[in-house]
DOVEXZA-712901 format. One record per residue (C-alpha): x, y, z. Coordinates in steps of 0.2 Angstrom, whole numbers, plus 5000, padded with zeros to 4 digits. Layout:
! DOVEXZA-712901
R    x    y    z
R    X    Y    Z
...
This chain:
! DOVEXZA-712901
R    x    y    z
R 5212 4846 4984
R 5212 4843 4965
R 5230 4836 4966
R 5225 4823 4979
R 5215 4814 4965
R 5227 4816 4951
R 5240 4803 4948
R 5257 4808 4954
R 5272 4809 4942
R 5289 4813 4948
R 5301 4819 4935
R 5320 4817 4938
R 5330 4831 4930
R 5315 4843 4930
R 5325 4858 4927
R 5334 4850 4912
R 5330 4854 4894
R 5317 4840 4893
R 5310 4843 4910
R 5306 4861 4908
R 5294 4857 4893
R 5288 4840 4900
R 5282 4847 4917
R 5269 4860 4909
R 5263 4847 4896
R 5259 4835 4910
R 5253 4847 4923
R 5235 4849 4918
R 5232 4830 4920
R 5244 4825 4933
R 5251 4831 4950
R 5269 4835 4945
R 5284 4834 4957
R 5303 4835 4952
R 5320 4831 4957
R 5335 4841 4952
R 5351 4849 4960
R 5344 4866 4959
R 5327 4874 4961
R 5317 4879 4946
R 5299 4883 4942
R 5289 4886 4958
R 5273 4878 4950
R 5279 4861 4954
R 5284 4852 4971
R 5303 4852 4970
R 5315 4841 4979
R 5334 4845 4979
R 5342 4828 4977
R 5356 4819 4968
R 5350 4803 4960
R 5367 4795 4965
R 5361 4797 4983
R 5351 4781 4986
R 5345 4786 5004
R 5340 4804 4998
R 5330 4797 4984
R 5321 4785 4995
R 5316 4799 5007
R 5309 4808 4991
R 5300 4793 4985
R 5292 4790 5002
R 5286 4807 5004
R 5279 4809 4986
R 5273 4791 4983
R 5273 4793 4965
R 5262 4783 4952
R 5275 4785 4939
R 5293 4791 4937
R 5300 4799 4921
R 5319 4797 4923
R 5326 4811 4912
R 5341 4816 4923
R 5357 4811 4915
R 5375 4817 4911
R 5371 4821 4893
R 5387 4830 4888
R 5394 4818 4875
R 5411 4824 4875
R 5411 4827 4894
R 5406 4809 4897
R 5422 4804 4887
R 5433 4816 4897
R 5425 4811 4914
R 5419 4793 4913
R 5418 4791 4931
R 5405 4805 4932
R 5395 4797 4918
R 5396 4780 4927
R 5389 4788 4943
R 5375 4798 4936
R 5369 4787 4921
R 5373 4770 4928
R 5372 4771 4947
R 5359 4784 4947
R 5348 4774 4936
R 5351 4758 4946
R 5345 4768 4961
R 5329 4774 4952
R 5325 4756 4946
R 5328 4748 4963
R 5316 4760 4971
R 5303 4758 4958
R 5303 4739 4960
R 5303 4741 4979
R 5288 4753 4979
R 5279 4746 4964
R 5281 4762 4954
R 5280 4763 4935
R 5295 4770 4925
R 5299 4779 4909
R 5318 4780 4906
R 5324 4792 4893
R 5338 4785 4882
R 5347 4789 4866
R 5350 4785 4848
R 5369 4784 4853
R 5366 4766 4859
R 5369 4762 4841
R 5385 4762 4831
R 5378 4771 4815
R 5382 4757 4803
R 5364 4753 4798
R 5359 4761 4782
R 5341 4762 4786
R 5332 4768 4802
R 5335 4758 4818
R 5321 4748 4826
R 5319 4744 4844
R 5325 4726 4840
R 5341 4731 4831
R 5357 4726 4840
R 5365 4740 4851
R 5384 4744 4849
R 5388 4761 4857
R 5404 4770 4851
R 5406 4782 4866
R 5405 4782 4885
R 5388 4792 4885
R 5380 4778 4874
R 5388 4764 4884
R 5382 4771 4901
R 5364 4775 4894
R 5363 4757 4888
R 5368 4750 4905
R 5354 4760 4912
R 5342 4752 4899
R 5348 4735 4905
R 5343 4739 4923
R 5326 4744 4917
R 5323 4729 4906
R 5330 4716 4919
R 5323 4725 4935
R 5305 4730 4930
R 5291 4721 4921
R 5281 4737 4917
R 5294 4749 4912
R 5297 4759 4896
R 5313 4765 4888
R 5311 4779 4876
R 5326 4782 4864
R 5326 4799 4856
R 5338 4809 4847
R 5347 4827 4844
R 5336 4836 4857
R 5333 4854 4856
R 5322 4865 4868
R 5321 4881 4877
R 5330 4875 4893
R 5349 4872 4893
R 5362 4871 4879
R 5357 4864 4862
R 5363 4865 4844
R 5351 4878 4839
R 5356 4890 4852
R 5374 4886 4848
R 5373 4890 4830
R 5364 4906 4833
R 5377 4912 4846
R 5392 4907 4836
R 5385 4916 4820
R 5385 4932 4830
R 5404 4929 4833
R 5411 4923 4817
R 5408 4925 4798
R 5412 4906 4794
R 5406 4891 4804
R 5412 4873 4801
R 5398 4860 4803
R 5399 4841 4802
R 5390 4834 4787
R 5393 4815 4789
R 5382 4812 4803
R 5363 4810 4800
R 5349 4809 4813
R 5332 4817 4817
R 5332 4833 4827
R 5319 4832 4840
R 5310 4846 4849
R 5308 4844 4868
R 5289 4849 4866
R 5286 4836 4853
R 5294 4823 4864
R 5284 4829 4879
R 5268 4827 4870
R 5273 4810 4864
R 5277 4804 4881
R 5260 4810 4887
R 5253 4799 4873
R 5263 4784 4878
R 5257 4786 4896
R 5239 4787 4890
R 5241 4772 4878
R 5252 4760 4889
R 5249 4765 4908
R 5231 4771 4908
R 5224 4757 4898
R 5222 4738 4904
R 5240 4732 4906
R 5247 4722 4891
R 5264 4715 4894
R 5268 4717 4875
R 5266 4736 4876
R 5281 4738 4889
R 5299 4739 4884
R 5308 4750 4871
R 5301 4764 4860
R 5309 4775 4848
R 5302 4793 4848
R 5309 4807 4837
R 5303 4821 4826
R 5300 4813 4808
R 5312 4815 4793
R 5331 4817 4795
R 5346 4827 4791
R 5364 4830 4794
R 5371 4843 4807
R 5376 4854 4792
R 5358 4853 4785
R 5351 4856 4802
R 5362 4872 4804
R 5358 4878 4786
R 5339 4877 4790
R 5342 4887 4807
R 5352 4901 4799
R 5339 4902 4784
R 5324 4903 4796
R 5333 4916 4807
R 5339 4925 4792
R 5357 4925 4798
R 5371 4930 4787
R 5385 4917 4790
R 5395 4906 4779
R 5392 4887 4783
R 5406 4875 4778
R 5402 4857 4777
R 5416 4846 4785
R 5419 4828 4789
R 5419 4823 4807
R 5437 4818 4806
R 5442 4836 4803
R 5435 4841 4821
R 5445 4835 4835
R 5431 4829 4847
R 5434 4817 4862
R 5419 4806 4858
R 5415 4797 4842
R 5398 4799 4835
R 5387 4787 4825
R 5386 4792 4806
R 5368 4787 4805
R 5357 4786 4820
R 5339 4788 4813
R 5326 4780 4823
R 5311 4771 4817
R 5295 4777 4826
R 5284 4764 4819
R 5280 4755 4836
R 5276 4771 4845
R 5264 4776 4830
R 5256 4759 4831
R 5253 4759 4850
R 5248 4778 4851
R 5240 4781 4834
R 5250 4797 4834
R 5264 4803 4824
R 5277 4817 4827
R 5278 4831 4815
R 5294 4833 4804
R 5309 4841 4812
R 5308 4857 4801
R 5291 4861 4807
R 5296 4858 4825
R 5311 4869 4823
R 5299 4883 4816
R 5288 4881 4832
R 5303 4882 4843
R 5310 4898 4835
R 5293 4906 4835
R 5292 4903 4854
R 5309 4911 4856
């Protein structure tokens, strides 16, 4: 009976890295349902659905009748997107078009999770929401197209760009460094790309604050649109890796290399630091530094 009076939130990609932390953060205040390709946590109403299937999505929307969609489902493998652009287009572009169309049809609010990779990395200071976008890879381009659907299709949608996510669910850089350190004495890590590692718990708490500040207060059109949300402070991937092995007391030699030395299909921005000022102004909240978030993540592991 309690769920009947709670506002209903549907999370796409509920079993992904963000979804696994987001659902429990929101669960005490909202009635949570999820879409994914495989079943996950039994605490939440689950619907097996492919977001590229417009008719299947519509049936889910009609059954749940959500108040808000948090669209976290995406093809996020950056090199995989480069290798399989058609798959990236289908999931990140067509899937988002389907979500936006149904939100418009049923008057549902939307938060779309996007990425720092919509930028080219040439700016020497942190990127604001109004800075020009210029993605360098297929992943960034397809996520930017999704943003455009939200901005042109909805008047009360939010786009949340975040960066360098790590969390308990799925693959992430922290797990990769720990696993590779057990298999090799020396690891090469890129030292010419700079951003802000972001814990999925930190992002989930920030999304909860955005919902409270934007959707649960009297509507203000100027509060919709794009937000940058990441843990504060920044580092290179090498500096991130060095902090991981130090905190875990792992004995491995890290070698800092230029990204050109690693043959990777997708080009990455050299600097994709996000300016969180708008988020902080609207919510009166600030995310903790990434090192503190990393310590919390490692403690939970």
